[in-house]
PASEBA-1860 file (N, C-alpha, C; in nm, 3 decimals):
! residues 129
1> XXXXXXXX> 8.019/0.038/-3.393/7.943/-0.055/-3.311/7.966/-0.194/-3.366 ~ 7.991/-0.291/-3.278/8.017/-0.427/-3.323/7.891/-0.491/-3.378 ~ 7.908/-0.590/-3.465/7.795/-0.660/-3.523/7.710/-0.724/-3.413 ~ 7.777/-0.783/-3.312/7.705/-0.847/-3.202/7.617/-0.747/-3.129 ~ 7.667/-0.629/-3.104/7.589/-0.526/-3.035/7.473/-0.482/-3.123 ~ 7.497/-0.469/-3.255/7.388/-0.432/-3.346/7.281/-0.539/-3.347 ~ 7.322/-0.666/-3.346/7.226/-0.775/-3.346/7.142/-0.767/-3.220 ~ 7.206/-0.743/-3.106/7.131/-0.737/-2.982/7.038/-0.616/-2.978
9> XXXXXXXX> 7.075/-0.508/-3.042/6.983/-0.395/-3.048/6.868/-0.426/-3.142 ~ 6.894/-0.499/-3.248/6.790/-0.536/-3.343/6.705/-0.650/-3.291 ~ 6.764/-0.737/-3.212/6.692/-0.848/-3.150/6.685/-0.810/-3.002 ~ 6.594/-0.720/-2.966/6.600/-0.656/-2.836/6.618/-0.752/-2.719 ~ 6.539/-0.850/-2.713/6.554/-0.951/-2.610/6.479/-1.071/-2.658 ~ 6.504/-1.180/-2.596/6.454/-1.306/-2.647/6.371/-1.377/-2.541 ~ 6.276/-1.462/-2.582/6.186/-1.526/-2.487/6.215/-1.675/-2.479 ~ 6.222/-1.729/-2.361/6.260/-1.868/-2.340/6.151/-1.964/-2.384
17> XXXXXXXX> 6.191/-2.073/-2.453/6.095/-2.174/-2.496/6.111/-2.305/-2.421 ~ 6.210/-2.313/-2.334/6.226/-2.435/-2.257/6.137/-2.431/-2.134 ~ 6.122/-2.545/-2.068/6.040/-2.553/-1.948/6.114/-2.485/-1.834 ~ 6.042/-2.404/-1.757/6.102/-2.331/-1.646/6.091/-2.409/-1.517 ~ 6.195/-2.403/-1.436/6.189/-2.454/-1.300/6.139/-2.343/-1.209 ~ 6.128/-2.371/-1.083/6.084/-2.268/-0.991/6.197/-2.170/-0.969 ~ 6.162/-2.047/-0.944/6.263/-1.945/-0.920/6.280/-1.929/-0.769 ~ 6.399/-1.887/-0.727/6.420/-1.870/-0.584/6.339/-1.755/-0.531
25> XXXXXXXX> 6.311/-1.759/-0.404/6.236/-1.651/-0.340/6.317/-1.523/-0.343 ~ 6.247/-1.410/-0.342/6.315/-1.282/-0.336/6.399/-1.281/-0.209 ~ 6.521/-1.231/-0.219/6.611/-1.231/-0.106/6.693/-1.358/-0.095 ~ 6.675/-1.448/-0.190/6.751/-1.573/-0.192/6.899/-1.541/-0.207 ~ 6.983/-1.637/-0.164/7.127/-1.619/-0.177/7.169/-1.614/-0.324 ~ 7.086/-1.665/-0.415/7.117/-1.664/-0.558/7.015/-1.578/-0.632 ~ 7.046/-1.453/-0.646/6.951/-1.358/-0.704/6.926/-1.378/-0.853 ~ 7.017/-1.441/-0.926/7.003/-1.453/-1.071/6.921/-1.574/-1.116
33> XXXXXXXX> 6.937/-1.687/-1.050/6.879/-1.813/-1.096/6.728/-1.808/-1.108 ~ 6.678/-1.855/-1.223/6.534/-1.866/-1.243/6.488/-1.802/-1.372 ~ 6.357/-1.790/-1.382/6.293/-1.734/-1.501/6.255/-1.588/-1.476 ~ 6.281/-1.505/-1.574/6.253/-1.362/-1.568/6.169/-1.324/-1.690 ~ 6.082/-1.225/-1.677/6.001/-1.178/-1.789/6.012/-1.027/-1.801 ~ 5.992/-0.979/-1.923/5.993/-0.835/-1.951/5.908/-0.812/-2.075 ~ 5.887/-0.686/-2.106/5.814/-0.648/-2.226/5.911/-0.587/-2.326 ~ 5.907/-0.636/-2.449/5.992/-0.583/-2.555/5.947/-0.440/-2.583
41> XXXXXXXX> 6.036/-0.341/-2.566/5.995/-0.202/-2.586/5.963/-0.169/-2.731 ~ 6.010/-0.250/-2.826/5.986/-0.222/-2.967/5.850/-0.270/-3.015 ~ 5.807/-0.390/-2.969/5.681/-0.444/-3.022/5.581/-0.484/-2.916 ~ 5.616/-0.469/-2.786/5.521/-0.499/-2.679/5.506/-0.646/-2.647 ~ 5.584/-0.732/-2.710/5.573/-0.876/-2.682/5.635/-0.909/-2.547 ~ 5.593/-1.022/-2.491/5.650/-1.070/-2.365/5.783/-1.138/-2.393 ~ 5.882/-1.107/-2.313/6.017/-1.162/-2.325/6.047/-1.245/-2.202 ~ 6.129/-1.350/-2.218/6.171/-1.433/-2.105/6.320/-1.463/-2.116
49> XXXXXXXX> 6.381/-1.476/-2.001/6.519/-1.524/-1.993/6.525/-1.626/-1.880 ~ 6.592/-1.734/-1.904/6.614/-1.838/-1.803/6.762/-1.840/-1.768 ~ 6.792/-1.826/-1.639/6.930/-1.827/-1.592/6.946/-1.945/-1.497 ~ 7.039/-2.033/-1.529/7.062/-2.152/-1.447/7.149/-2.122/-1.326 ~ 7.146/-2.214/-1.232/7.232/-2.204/-1.114/7.378/-2.222/-1.156 ~ 7.466/-2.164/-1.079/7.609/-2.175/-1.108/7.657/-2.318/-1.083 ~ 7.742/-2.367/-1.173/7.804/-2.498/-1.151/7.924/-2.480/-1.058 ~ 8.001/-2.584/-1.037/8.117/-2.578/-0.948/8.220/-2.474/-0.987
57> XXXXXXXX> 8.226/-2.442/-1.116/8.321/-2.341/-1.164/8.259/-2.201/-1.168 ~ 8.133/-2.189/-1.124/8.067/-2.059/-1.123/8.002/-2.020/-1.255 ~ 7.996/-2.114/-1.350/7.939/-2.086/-1.482/7.789/-2.118/-1.481 ~ 7.710/-2.031/-1.543/7.564/-2.048/-1.551/7.521/-2.058/-1.696 ~ 7.420/-2.137/-1.722/7.360/-2.144/-1.855/7.257/-2.031/-1.866 ~ 7.256/-1.963/-1.980/7.163/-1.853/-2.005/7.092/-1.882/-2.136 ~ 6.959/-1.876/-2.134/6.880/-1.899/-2.255/6.778/-1.786/-2.269 ~ 6.776/-1.726/-2.387/6.680/-1.620/-2.417/6.612/-1.652/-2.549
65> XXXXXXXX> 6.485/-1.614/-2.562/6.415/-1.629/-2.690/6.316/-1.516/-2.706 ~ 6.312/-1.460/-2.823/6.214/-1.359/-2.860/6.123/-1.426/-2.962 ~ 5.994/-1.438/-2.931/5.904/-1.509/-3.021/5.890/-1.441/-3.156 ~ 5.920/-1.311/-3.162/5.925/-1.243/-3.290/6.033/-1.135/-3.283 ~ 6.149/-1.165/-3.333/6.260/-1.069/-3.334/6.259/-0.994/-3.466 ~ 6.259/-0.861/-3.457/6.251/-0.781/-3.579/6.369/-0.806/-3.672 ~ 6.487/-0.835/-3.618/6.604/-0.861/-3.702/6.590/-0.991/-3.780 ~ 6.505/-1.080/-3.730/6.488/-1.211/-3.793/6.360/-1.221/-3.875
73> XXXXXXXX> 6.260/-1.146/-3.835/6.128/-1.163/-3.894/6.068/-1.296/-3.849 ~ 6.123/-1.352/-3.744/6.081/-1.482/-3.690/6.132/-1.491/-3.546 ~ 6.117/-1.608/-3.487/6.168/-1.629/-3.352/6.320/-1.625/-3.352 ~ 6.377/-1.572/-3.245/6.522/-1.572/-3.226/6.551/-1.636/-3.091 ~ 6.657/-1.714/-3.089/6.700/-1.782/-2.967/6.846/-1.750/-2.944 ~ 6.881/-1.726/-2.819/7.021/-1.704/-2.782/7.053/-1.797/-2.665 ~ 7.156/-1.876/-2.681/7.195/-1.972/-2.578/7.344/-1.957/-2.553 ~ 7.380/-1.959/-2.427/7.521/-1.949/-2.393/7.543/-1.966/-2.245
81> XXXXXXXX> 7.651/-1.908/-2.197/7.685/-1.922/-2.055/7.751/-1.794/-2.008 ~ 7.753/-1.779/-1.875/7.815/-1.660/-1.819/7.851/-1.678/-1.673 ~ 7.914/-1.577/-1.618/7.954/-1.577/-1.478/7.911/-1.446/-1.413 ~ 7.901/-1.451/-1.281/7.859/-1.336/-1.203/7.978/-1.274/-1.132 ~ 7.983/-1.141/-1.137/8.078/-1.065/-1.057/7.997/-0.956/-0.987 ~ 7.993/-0.964/-0.856/7.913/-0.873/-0.774/7.767/-0.882/-0.814 ~ 7.709/-0.778/-0.871/7.567/-0.781/-0.906/7.544/-0.787/-1.057 ~ 7.647/-0.828/-1.133/7.636/-0.834/-1.278/7.668/-0.972/-1.332
89> XXXXXXXX> 7.579/-1.022/-1.417/7.601/-1.147/-1.490/7.646/-1.108/-1.631 ~ 7.763/-1.155/-1.671/7.813/-1.132/-1.806/7.812/-1.266/-1.878 ~ 7.741/-1.270/-1.991/7.725/-1.395/-2.065/7.768/-1.376/-2.210 ~ 7.812/-1.486/-2.269/7.843/-1.491/-2.411/7.741/-1.583/-2.475 ~ 7.668/-1.532/-2.575/7.557/-1.604/-2.635/7.575/-1.623/-2.785 ~ 7.517/-1.732/-2.835/7.508/-1.757/-2.979/7.363/-1.736/-3.018 ~ 7.339/-1.650/-3.117/7.203/-1.612/-3.157/7.165/-1.684/-3.285 ~ 7.042/-1.737/-3.286/6.987/-1.806/-3.404/6.852/-1.746/-3.438
97> XXXXXXXX> 6.826/-1.731/-3.567/6.696/-1.686/-3.617/6.626/-1.804/-3.682 ~ 6.508/-1.838/-3.631/6.434/-1.949/-3.691/6.519/-2.074/-3.707 ~ 6.612/-2.096/-3.616/6.697/-2.214/-3.621/6.828/-2.194/-3.697 ~ 6.842/-2.087/-3.772/6.963/-2.060/-3.850/7.057/-1.967/-3.772 ~ 7.189/-1.993/-3.774/7.283/-1.906/-3.703/7.276/-1.762/-3.753 ~ 7.276/-1.667/-3.659/7.276/-1.526/-3.692/7.407/-1.461/-3.648 ~ 7.447/-1.487/-3.523/7.570/-1.427/-3.471/7.620/-1.513/-3.356 ~ 7.750/-1.508/-3.333/7.807/-1.589/-3.224/7.893/-1.502/-3.134
105> XXXXXXXX> 7.913/-1.553/-3.014/7.997/-1.486/-2.913/7.952/-1.343/-2.885 ~ 7.821/-1.325/-2.872/7.764/-1.194/-2.841/7.770/-1.174/-2.690 ~ 7.835/-1.069/-2.645/7.852/-1.040/-2.503/7.735/-0.958/-2.452 ~ 7.673/-1.004/-2.342/7.560/-0.933/-2.281/7.579/-0.926/-2.130 ~ 7.524/-0.821/-2.069/7.529/-0.804/-1.924/7.389/-0.790/-1.868 ~ 7.367/-0.852/-1.752/7.245/-0.834/-1.674/7.288/-0.792/-1.535 ~ 7.217/-0.696/-1.476/7.250/-0.650/-1.341/7.128/-0.667/-1.251 ~ 7.152/-0.710/-1.128/7.047/-0.715/-1.027/7.034/-0.576/-0.968
113> XXXXXXXX> 6.913/-0.523/-0.971/6.884/-0.392/-0.912/6.761/-0.412/-0.824 ~ 6.781/-0.416/-0.695/6.671/-0.447/-0.603/6.622/-0.588/-0.630 ~ 6.492/-0.602/-0.660/6.438/-0.734/-0.691/6.410/-0.750/-0.840 ~ 6.478/-0.668/-0.922/6.462/-0.677/-1.067/6.597/-0.709/-1.132 ~ 6.590/-0.745/-1.258/6.706/-0.770/-1.342/6.702/-0.666/-1.453 ~ 6.814/-0.601/-1.481/6.818/-0.499/-1.585/6.917/-0.543/-1.692 ~ 6.873/-0.545/-1.817/6.959/-0.582/-1.928/6.887/-0.562/-2.059 ~ 6.958/-0.534/-2.165/6.902/-0.506/-2.298/6.811/-0.385/-2.297
121> XXXXXXXX> 6.831/-0.295/-2.204/6.748/-0.176/-2.198/6.608/-0.199/-2.144 ~ 6.586/-0.314/-2.081/6.455/-0.342/-2.020/6.473/-0.385/-1.876 ~ 6.367/-0.372/-1.798/6.366/-0.416/-1.659/6.287/-0.548/-1.655 ~ 6.351/-0.651/-1.601/6.292/-0.784/-1.592/6.238/-0.806/-1.452 ~ 6.127/-0.881/-1.441/6.075/-0.921/-1.312/6.066/-1.074/-1.311 ~ 6.062/-1.131/-1.193/6.051/-1.276/-1.181/5.925/-1.324/-1.251 ~ 5.933/-1.433/-1.325/5.815/-1.493/-1.388/5.719/-1.532/-1.277 ~ 5.592/-1.501/-1.295/5.491/-1.534/-1.195/5.466/-1.425/-1.094
129> X> 5.552/-1.322/-1.091/5.529/-1.211/-0.996/5.431/-1.112/-1.052
END
């Protein structure tokens, strides 16, 4: 198992600390863009991911933060970018623990399933739903 995959298993998911914009309505032409929330299956904490709209080249900014990541013993943040193919967003993220680099170029996938987002072994719902 790659170090990046181990880090992502140890840092199950991350919660966003930036300000969220409004998310598109369900059924919107852009199913990924916006803020998503989930529950960390390991510790029950609330998780968030913010996915930006695609730029002209189809690239999206992805930001995740876990307010308490077990691998860090502190907050973990992952920031990077990705592209969508069909119903899957594949992103490459750089992970930091408490501001210190932990791992780089970690590959992650999120899939749209109905009106939910599935990734990191959790089901995400739109923030505010």
